[in-house]
N, C-alpha and C positions, 0 to 999 in steps of 0.2 A: 504494500500500500504506500502511495505517495501522498504527502500533504503539502499543498501550496499555500503559503502565507502571502496574502495580497491586500492591497487597499483598492477600493473602488476607483476606477478611472486612472489608475497608475500604470506604469509600464509592465506590471504583473499581468496585464491583459494579454500580452504576447504568449507567455508559457501556458496561461490558462486556456487560450484558444488551441494551442498545440496539444495539450492533454486531451481535449475533446476530439481533436482531429484523429489522434492515434488510437482512440478508444481505451485510454488508460484507466486503470482502477485507482481512483484518487479521491481525496477529500480536500476541502478548502477551509481555511481559517482566516477570517477577516482581521486585519490590523488597521483600525481606523486612524490614519495619520493625523487627521484634523483634531482628534481627541488626544493626541500625544501617545497613542498606544505603542508606537514604534520605539519609544524611549523608556517604556516600562521594563523593570528587571526581568520579568518572565520572557518577554520577547528578545531582550538583549542576550539572554542565554542561548537563544536560537540563532540570532544574527547580531553580533556585537557591532556591526556597521550601522545598525538602526535604520536599515532601508528595507524596502520590499522590491521585488519578490525574494522569498527564500523557499527552497524546496527540501522538505524532509524526506529522505530516502532510507531504505533499510541499512545503508552504510554510513549515514550521517547527513549533514546539511550541505546543500550546494547553494551558493549565492552568485549573483551577476547573471543577467539574461543570456549572454552568449554561452556560458557554461551550462545553464539550466536547459536551454533549448537543445543543445547538442546531446546532453544526457538523455532527455526525454526521447529524442529521435533514436539514439543508439540502443536503448533498451526496448524499443518497439520496432524491430527490424521489419516486421510484416507490413508496416505502414509505409515503408520506402520513403522516409523523409530525409535521408542522407543522400547527397549526390553520389554518383557512381564511381568517379575517378578521384585520385588524390588532388589533382589540380582543381577540379570543380569544387571539392570540399574546401580547399583553401580559399577559393573565390567566395564561397558562402560564408566562411569564417571571417573573411575580410569585410564583407558587407555588415555582418553583425557587429564586428569590432568598431566600424565607422559609426554605426547607429548609436552604439553605446558610448564611445569615447568622444565623439565629435557632435553629432546631431542632437543627441539628448542633452548633452552638456550645454550646447548653444541655447536650447529651449529653457534649461534650468536657470539660466541667467535672468529670466523674467521674474521669477519669484524666489530664487534661492541664492541671491547675491551675497548673503551673509556667510556663505561657505567660503567665499574668496576675498571679501573685503569688509571693513567695518563702517566706513563712512556712507552717509546717504548720497553724497555726491557720486561716489564710486558705484553705488547700486543703480543710480539713475543712468550713469554712463553705460553700464552693462545692459540695462533694459533697452536703451536706445539702439544697441547693436543687434538685438535679437532678430528683428525682421530680416535685415540684410544677411545675417549669418545663416538663418534658416533657408533663405532663398539660394544662397551659395551651396548649402548642403543638398537641397533639392535638385539643383542643376547638376551637381556632381553625380548624385545617385542616378538621375535620369539618363545621363550621358555615359557613365562608365560602369554602373553596377546592375541596373535593371535591364535584363535581356528581354523580358516580355513573352507571353502575358504574365508569367510568374517571374520572380526574381532571377531564377536560374534558367529560365526558358519555358519549355512546354510542361514541365512537371513541378507541381507544388512541393516545396521542401520546408525544412525547419526554419528557414530565415523569413518566410513570407509573413507569418504572424507578427514578427518584429517590424518588418517594413510597413505593415499596416498602421503602426503607431505614428509614422512620420507625418502623414497628412493631418492627423489629429493635432500634433504639435503645431503644424503650420496654421491650421484653422484657428487655433486659440489666439494667434497673434495677427490674424488677418491676411495671411499669405494664401492666395487662391490656388488650390491644387490644380484647377483647370488650366493654369499656365504651364503645367507639366503633364502633357498628355499621357505618357506612359505610367506615371505615378497615379494619375486619375483613373486610368483603366484598371490598374492593379487594385486600387482602393475599392472601386466598384465591384470587381470580381470577388474580393474578400467579403463584401457585404451580401453576396449571394450564396455564401457557404453556410450550411446549417450550424456548424460548430461556432463560427463567428457570431451568428445571431444569438445562439444560446448563451454564450459567455457575455455578450453585451447586455443581455437581459439581466444576468446576475449582477453585473456592474452598474446597472441602472443608466445605461447610455444608449 
């Protein structure tokens, strides 16, 4: 049994969707960040980073979306969520790493500036850069990572639920996904998958 620790509307949406896609046996445990639950001792024992998602497995806890997504895919080989060749796997890993380390961080500067600076002036400067930074991220993904119709081409893989988050980040700051046709097509395709819709209902989005 796997247990996903999540907050509604957070990036935990990605592994939650993948758990549904592969038909995993799993439970979910909500960690309401708005109520400070991620900083409570009980959760810090699970994930001392005080972040979601975290995935409890029979062998211990896994954190960070790229690691969680690849783990879910690897233990459900019948779902064929991992690319077939080492090079394609590296391409998928590179996309997930970019989403985690660059695109999500660019979005986080909107509300999480206190992670990087203390002054209100610095926070305002960070917020002012969010829109252009996300546009740059979207352009790079559209041009260099998204093969279409799915991230890796014709087959849905473990990185598609993570890519689904990017238009959500863009929309929250007023970046129109329709300016990026391949991203828009991918987002629309995700919205037609039963697993996506089921998980979105749980998250209330």
